[in-house]
N, C-alpha and C positions, 0 to 999 in steps of 0.2 A: 572263447567261451561266451555265453549269452548272459546278459544282465538278469538278475534274479526276477525282476517283475515280469519278464518275458518268458519265464519257464514255469510250466506246471509241475508241482511236486509229483514224484512217483506214487503209484498206488500203494495202499497199505501192504499188500503182498510183496511188491518189489522192495519196499523199505525193509521189510522183515528179512528178505533174502539178502539185501545189502548189509544189514546188521550182522547176519550170519558170516558173510564174507570178512567183514571188518574184524570180528572176534577171531575167526580162524587164523587170519594172517598175523594179527597182533600177537596172538599166543605163540605162533611159530617164531616170530621175531624176538619175543620175550625169552623164549627158550634159548635161542641163538646167543643173545647177549649175556645170558648168565653162564651157559654151559661152555661157551668158547671164549669167555673172557680171559685175555692173557694174564699170566701171573705178573708180568712186568709192564702192565698196561700204563701207558704214559700219554702225554698230550702229542697228538699228531700234527695239529695246527691250531690257530686261533682265528677269531673273527673280529668283533667290534673292538676288543681290547685284549691284553695279554691274559686276562683272567676269563675271557669268553672262550672256552676251550672245545675242541673237537678231538674225539679219539678215533682210532681206526675202526672201532666197533660201531660208531655212529653210521659211517658210510656203509659198512657190511650190512647193518640192519636195513638201512634204506634200500640198498641193492636187493636184498631179499624181499622186502615189500614190493618194490617195483616189478620184480620178476613174477611173483606169485599173483599180484593183481592183474598183470598182463595175461597170465595164463587163465585166470578165472573170469576176468572182465576185459577182454581185449579191446572193446570199443571205447573204453572210458579213458578220460585224461588222468594225469598223475602230477601232483605238486607236493614236493617235500622240502625239508629244511636243507638237506645236503644236495650234493651235485646229482643232476639227473631228473629229468621231467619230460612230460609229453603231453600233446594236445589231442584229445580224443574226438571222436565222431558222435558220441552220445551226448546226453545232457548232464552226465555225471562226471565229476572230477574227484579223485581221491586225494585228500589232504592228509599228510602224515608227518608225524614227529618220530624219527626212529629211535631216539632216546631222549625223553623229556626229563631234565634233571641230570645233565651230563656231569656236573661237578659232583653231585652225590654219587653217581656211578664211578667216577674217577676215584673217589675216596672210599668206595665200597660201603656207602650209607644206603640202607635198603629203602630208599624213596625216590625211585626213578620209574619211568613208564614208557611204554610204547603206545602212541596215540594214532588212531586210524579213523578217518571219517569220510563218508561220501557226501558231497555237497552239490548243490545246483546253483548256477549263476556264475558270475566272474569273480573268482577268488582273489584276483589282483586288484579289485576295486573295493575300497571299504563300503559296507552297507549293501553291496550288490550281490551277496551270496548268503546262503544259509545251509546248515547241515541237515541231512535227512536221515542219516544213520551213522552210527559210530560205535567204537569200543576203545576203552583205555585199559591196558593190562599192566599191573605191577608184578613183574615176574619174581620178585623177592618174596612176596606174600601169596602169590597164586591168585590174587583177586583179578577178575575180569568184569569191569563195569561196561554196560552196553545200553544203547537206546535206539529207538527208531521213531520216526515222526508219527505222532499220534498213538504209539504203542506202548508208552511207558519206559521206564528205566529200571535196571536191575543190576545186582552184582552176584557173582558166583565165584567161590573159591575152589579151585581144582575142579573135581567132579562132585563136589558137594551140592546141596540144595540151592536153588535160585531164590534170592530175596529181593522183593520189590523195594525201590528206593522212594523216599519221601523227604523233602527238606524239612529242617527244624523251623519252628515258627515263633521265636521270641518276639515280644511285642515292643521292645525298645532297644536302642543300641547299648545301653548301660549294662545289660546282661548278655551281650552277644560276644562269642569268641569269633574273631575275625582273622582270616588268613590274608597274607600279602606277599609280595616279592620285590626284588630289586634288580635293576639292570646291571650291565657289566662296564658301562662307561662311567668314569668317576663323577662327571658333572651330573649325570642323571641319578646316581646313587645319592649324591648330596641332596639334590632336589627331593627325592623320594623320602629321605630320612627327615628332612624338614617337614614335609607334609605329615609324616607319621607322628611327629610331636604334637600336632594338633588333633590327630585322630585317637591316639592312645588314651588320653585321659577320659574319653567319652565312650569307651567300650570296655567289656570285661577284661580282655587281654588280646594280644596279638600273636599269631603263630606264623613262622616263616619256614615252610617245609622244603621249598626248593624245587618244586615240580608244579607248574601252573595246571597241567592236566589233572594231577592228583588233587590239587587244591579244589578244583571245580567239582571233581567227583566227591570230595568230602563234604562240600556244601550239599550235594544231592543226597548223601547218606546221613546227613545231620551231625557228622563229626565236627564240622565248622558251621557256624551260623551264617557267615557271610565271607566275602572275599572281594578284594579289589586290587588292581595292579595296573600301571602304565607300561606300554612298551611290548605287549604281547603281539606275536605274529599269528596269522591264520592257523598255522600247524600247532601252535601252543594251545589254542582254545577250541578248535573246530569240534572235536568229539566231546569234550567236556561241556561245551556250550549246550549241546542237545541233551546230555545227561542231566544237566541242571534243570532245564525246562521241562523235560519229560518227567521229572521228579517233582514237579509242581513249583519250581522256582522261577525267578526272573533274572534275566541277564541283559545288560545294556551298557551304554556309554555314560550314564549319569545325566543325559539331557533328553531322554526319550528315544534315542536311536539305537541301532544295533551296536553290539560291542565292537571296538576298533582298537588299533594300537594306541590311540590317545588315551583311552581309559576303558576298563572292564570292571563292572561291578556286578556281583552275583549274590543273591540271597532269596529266601522266601518272603512273602508279604505277611505282615506290614513292614517287616525290616528293611526290605530293599529300598523303599523310598526314603526312609530315614538315613540309611547308610549312604545312599547317593547324595543326599543333602549335606551330610557331614563331610564326606570326602571332597565333594565340589567346593564347599566352603573353605575347607583346609587348602586346597589348591589355589583358590583365589587369594587367600591370606598370604601364602608364601610367594605368589607371583609366578611368572613364567620361567620355564626351565632355561638356564643359560645356553646360549648356542643354537 
């Protein structure tokens, strides 16, 4: 894949078409994981730790997304959380999370999502890529959040009316409801918990929903005022990143750069700058993560 700065973004018409594809396949995968969820669903494997789980439906969902995108966009690349990927011949790569919030899905908590984004640039290099179209579907609620570069962000529930999204705009952290999340390695969790002790006294309250993609969409729709987390992968944030920015929000790494696995902070202005300062200050006070 080519670095972001060497790639021209698609035209508005192509971005709209890519967003249509993203929504179509995300809805199909969402239907699969709800309608074909086994009664005895259990853990198929683990990744970074024994609590970082994968179910058989994670792979089935990704296989469906890979197959459908190959049918609809055969020249594009594909990059997902689970096994299976391909390098395309176009400038577009599809970045997917087949089930974002797998632990919620395992416990049948209705806060999990399918995230599908079309990106330009090299998705394996932090800061060298950006999303140009995407969709996040919560199949439990029927919500489909979608965005396209320069075309705004919206949400639709089932066949209901489409509603344009706009971030909330509180003017200070003290009145902001902020979402966050935690990793699955114990040392990272301990570090994140320590950072949280410095953030929590300065905000209205904290929410931990369990799906980064939905957290970002809830910043876009105003259900959360802001969000921060360390340890996100490209598939966790690609579609939600665009939903936030197209809803008028700001997303970054807290130091003026693009969001990366080191840190993601999302909010509307003027809150974003204040939240970034608060979180970065908390990280400095706690010190580096062990290991």
